[in-house]
C-alpha positions in Angstrom: 142.6 104.1 176.6 139.2 105.7 177.4 136.9 106.6 174.5 137.1 110.2 173.4 133.5 110.2 172.2 130.2 108.9 173.5 126.6 108.7 172.3 125.2 112.1 171.4 128.6 113.7 170.8 128.9 115.7 167.6 132.0 114.7 165.6 133.6 115.7 162.3 135.4 113.1 160.2 139.0 113.8 159.3 139.8 114.9 155.7 142.5 112.5 154.6 143.7 111.3 151.2 145.8 108.3 151.9 147.6 105.9 149.6 146.2 102.4 149.9 143.4 101.1 151.9 141.2 103.1 154.4 137.9 102.3 156.0 137.0 106.0 156.0 134.6 106.4 153.1 135.3 109.4 150.9 131.6 110.5 151.0 131.9 111.2 154.8 135.3 112.9 154.9 134.9 116.3 156.5 131.3 115.7 157.4 129.7 116.4 160.8 127.6 113.6 162.4 126.5 112.4 165.8 127.8 109.3 167.6 125.0 106.8 168.1 126.8 104.1 170.0 130.1 102.4 170.6 130.7 99.4 168.3 133.5 97.7 170.2 137.3 97.8 169.8 139.1 96.6 166.7 142.6 97.0 165.2 142.7 99.8 162.7 142.0 98.2 159.3 144.2 100.7 157.5 147.3 99.6 159.6 146.5 95.9 159.2 146.3 96.3 155.4 149.8 97.7 155.5 151.1 94.6 157.4 151.2 96.2 160.9 149.7 94.6 164.0 148.0 97.6 165.7 146.4 97.6 169.1 142.6 97.7 169.1 140.9 101.2 169.0 137.3 102.2 169.7 134.9 102.0 166.9 131.6 104.0 166.8 128.4 104.1 164.8 128.0 107.7 163.6 124.8 109.1 162.1 124.9 111.7 159.3 122.0 113.5 157.6 121.8 112.3 154.1 121.2 115.8 152.8 124.6 116.8 154.4 126.4 114.0 152.6 124.6 113.9 149.2 122.8 117.2 148.9 119.3 115.7 149.2 117.3 113.2 151.3 115.4 113.4 154.5 116.9 110.2 156.0 120.0 109.4 157.9 123.1 107.3 157.1 124.9 105.4 159.9 128.6 104.6 159.3 130.9 102.5 161.4 134.0 104.5 162.0 137.2 104.0 164.0 137.8 106.8 166.6 141.1 107.6 164.8 139.0 109.1 162.0 137.0 111.4 164.3 137.6 114.8 165.9 135.4 117.1 168.0 132.9 119.1 165.9 132.2 122.8 166.8 
């Protein structure tokens, strides 16, 4: 399956509140960032934690402005996120 996003694309993280394990940190849920690079393909950790054997999905490094996440800071935060957690940002 081709990647939906590439370097430079603006993305928004999904807003989800799941029971159990997720690799989508709460502090980035609903935030807008920029894809930096592709970080390979890996099975979705959420599904593996539930005992499933999922196919690998694209993983991306996504850069967020610290001020957007925490209300202050002039630096950036890069988070490794599965493509399943991302959608196009306006």
